[in-house]
Residue, then its C-alpha position, 0 to 999 in steps of 0.5 A: m500500500k502506498t504511503l502518504r507523502p507529507y504534503q498529501q497528509e497536510a492537504i487531507k487535513e486541510c480538507w477536513e478542516s474546511l469541510n467541517k467549518n461550514n457547508h461551502p464547496v471546497l476545492l482541493m488544488a493538486s497538480v497532475g502527479a500530486g497523487k489526487s487519487l490517493m488523497i481522495a481514497h484516504i478521504l473516502l476511507k475515513m467516510q466509510l469508517a464513519d459509516k457516512r455515504t459518499l458519492c465520487l463523481v468521475n468523468n469517464s470509465e477509465l478514471i472510475r477504474n483507476n480511482h476505484a483501484a486506488y481506493v481498494e488498495v488502501g483498504g476501502k470497499a466501494s460500489i461502481y455506478c457506471a453504465s459504460l462499465g456495465i455496473k450499477d451497484v449502490s450497495s456500499n456506502i462509497i459509490f464511484g459513478s459517472p455523471q451521466s449514469v448518475l443523472n440518468g438514474i435520478n431522472r428514472n427515479e432509480s435507487i441512487a436517486d433516493i440516497k442522502f449523501n453526506l459528501i460528494i467528491v468531484d474529480e477533475a472538478h474544473t469540468i463543472n460548468f457552474n454557470n449552466e443550470k442545465s449541465c449534468f453536474v449542476r443538476i446532480l448537485r442540486h438534486y442531492k443538496h435538496q435531498y440533504p441540505d447539509m451535504r458537503l461538496l469537495g472538488a479535486t483538480g490539477t487546474n483551478f480554472r476552465f478553458k483559457g483561465t476562468p477561475i473556479v474558486g471565488g465569490n461568483a464561482l462554485f467553490k468558495t475555498q481552495i486548499g492544498n495549492i500543490t503546484t507542478e512547480w512545487l512538485i518539481e522543485n521538491n523532486y516529486l516530478i521531473k522538470p520538462e524540456f521543450e523543443v520547437d522546430k519551426n521548420l516542422l510546424l503544422d500551421f493551425s493559425k488560420v483555424k477558427i475557434k467556434s462560439n463553443g470555444m472549440f476549433d472548427q473540426k472541418q478546418l482542422e481536417d483541411v490542415v492535416s489533409k494538406s500536410s501529409r508530407l509534413t506529418e511524415l517528416i515530423c514522424k521521422q524526426i520523432i523516431h530520430i529523437m526517440e532512438s538517438q536519445n534512447r528514450f523510453g516511450i512517447f505519447i503522440f497527440a493527433t488532430t483527427k482519427k484519420h490523422a492518428y492512423e496516418i501517423l501510426g503508419h509512419l511509426p515502427p509497427d512492432e513498437s506502436a499502438i493507437i488508442l481512440g475513444e472507440t477502443l474497447p476497454e480490454d484492448r485499452t488495458r492491454i495496450l497500456n500494460n504493454a506500454r508500461s512494460g516497454f513493448i509499446k514505445y509510440l502511443v498515438n491518440i487524439a485526446i484520450i490520454s489527457v487524464g486518468v492514464d498513468v504510464p510513468a516510464f513514458d518520458t516524451l510527448a509530441y503535439l501534432r494537434p492544436t489545443e484551444s484549452l489551456v487546461l488540456l495543455i497542462q493535463t497532457m504535459g503532466r503525462v510525462l512528468r511522473l517519476s519512474p524509478l524502475t526505468g531510471k527516468y532522467g528527464s521529460l521532453v515535450l515536442d510541439f509541432a502544432g504551435n501550442i506553446e506560442r498559442h498559450q504564451d500569455w499563461d502566467n506559469p514558470i514552466l510555460l515561460e521556460a518553454i517560451k524562452k526555449g522557443l525564441d528564434k536563436d538566429k534573432p538577437l534579443v534587442i528589446l529591453c523591458p522597462a519594468c524588469n530590464q529583461m532583454n526580449a526578441d523583437t517579436a515579443r508581445r509580452c516580456v519573458g522576464k520574472v519579477e518575484d518568481k512571477r511572469c513580468a506583467y509588461y506588454f510590448e503589444f497588447k489590447e485593452c479590455q473595453n468591457s464595462i462592469n457596473g459602469i467602469v471600463c476594465n482597461a486591463k491589458n491582454d495578449i493580442v490573441a487572448r479571447e478572454c480578459h484575464a482580469c474581468k473574465s469577459e469575452l474580448i473581441d476578435p484579436n485582429a479587430k484591434l490591431s493598430l490598423m484594420k486588416a486589409p485584404t492583402n498582408v502588405q500595404e502602404v500607409t502615409v505617416l501623419e505624425a511621428k514621435y520619438g522618446i526614451s524610457g528606462t535608466r541611463t544604462h538600460f534604456r529603450i527608444n520608443c517610436a510611434y507613427r500615426c498613419a493613415d491607409k488608402n481608405g482614410r483609416v487612421g491608427s498608430i504603428f510602433e517600433y522599439y530599440s534597446p541598444v544596451s549590448e553590442k549586438a543590439q547596437r548594430v541592430f539599432y544602427g542598421q534598422f533605424v539610425k542609418k535610415h533616419l539620419k544622413n550623418s549616421s556614422k557620426w552617432y555609431p560610437h555613441l549608441y550606448k549613451r542615453n544622453k547622446v541618443e537623446e541628442m540624436l533623436q532631435e535630428v532624425e528624419t521622419p519617413a513619409r510612408l511605411l510599407i507594413s505587414l499585417e500577419g495576425k500578430g501585430v503590425k510590422i514595418k517592412k520598409k520606410y520611404f522618406y519621400l512622397 
């Protein structure tokens, strides 16, 4: 039997203290790999010994099996109520059930509908759509709260938010108290998980950037299919790269996430047949168990799926993950990464590797998390110099940076180089919070933001490149004497008379950055540019130089969905 770790013992203690305090819903926040199943099992065991009735709602049959097995392992006895497993037993005080089966039982007035549960535990609690009164979870909770008003609710999750970051704890949320707070970073720092490494090969990148996200927050499936169907050669090259990495680095096993069912089988066709397998939603339970056992034993090295292996799958020895599918959900990104962070003493696992061939790290780059921040830094183009100085934390950034990659007191620096302000009004007050230009939800007020392309400095034209006329230019300097930034703002009009501002920045605080500043700005804006070259690291000299710059009459700009870029400057009409 597994022994509880000290942090698990403390989290369970916090659970009981919070549940006994009042009947407010409590959330146990424990990251992937923290041992939620074991903690839930010990909580259930205490309820069983106290002769209390408890319902543990688990999202799918695989998780039900896993959580039930973990409970039996600590000495518990429980029933299972799950139609897909062919079991509807309510004889024990502890019942593991799937939400849909339990709701169907309530609607049909079966025996489970009449039970007065003292406690309901919801695993993967971030899946509860609390704002939808007709959702499966809400209807179940409402029914049993009516049955027994003193019923307690405990949620457990590794991600205390939904989708792009909507919190599930707070005054307006279902859960009022959060305990545990066991993060992935803490588990890594304390050697309970393995720190991931990230690789992004921009020459092997499936381009999902133009795929639309529908009103339900999901990618348009038809457009996803179109992308992968037109990228069969690229998929083959990616698979060859995966095989090379696995063999050259002697890695144990890899989870490969495909975009569609057809794509999954296409990927499988490019992998070593004797070492590869596929798990889909339609895979029979006995076949899934057999495949996972073969993976744990090392007979299967390449395991292809679409989204099945995001939760409830434990193959600790697998040390590699490859994304060949985009994910619109930050929750799913975190959960899938967690599949390769677990320790595996039996295989001597020394590191985990995340391969992103679908642009997911770029897609979620505004996430305030140290692990993803490392991935963003890893993905910086090595051929491009770091030329933009952050005035808030003095971290150097690439010229394509939208938000600073620096850290301030162990948190992501909040400075944005490119952003859109939230214009949503709450109680008559405009939010005005800064958000990443691709964000669809404001991180401050959680309101929906308008289409990212709609608030570019200039409205997007039918073509990616266009000329605009410069109406006015402003040049200034911010920062300190030794770490400063040149800020250039051009107020422009396009051929249709639409007016907007275009910005560029330079931070000549290193020799390389000074050369970039000289080549891209000084040489173009000043006739006697060579005179200033030796002084570009001196703020007072640059301030003097800016008094003499010539302003361009026109700009050739590119609108590529990530902002407005200056392609060329014309100093004549």
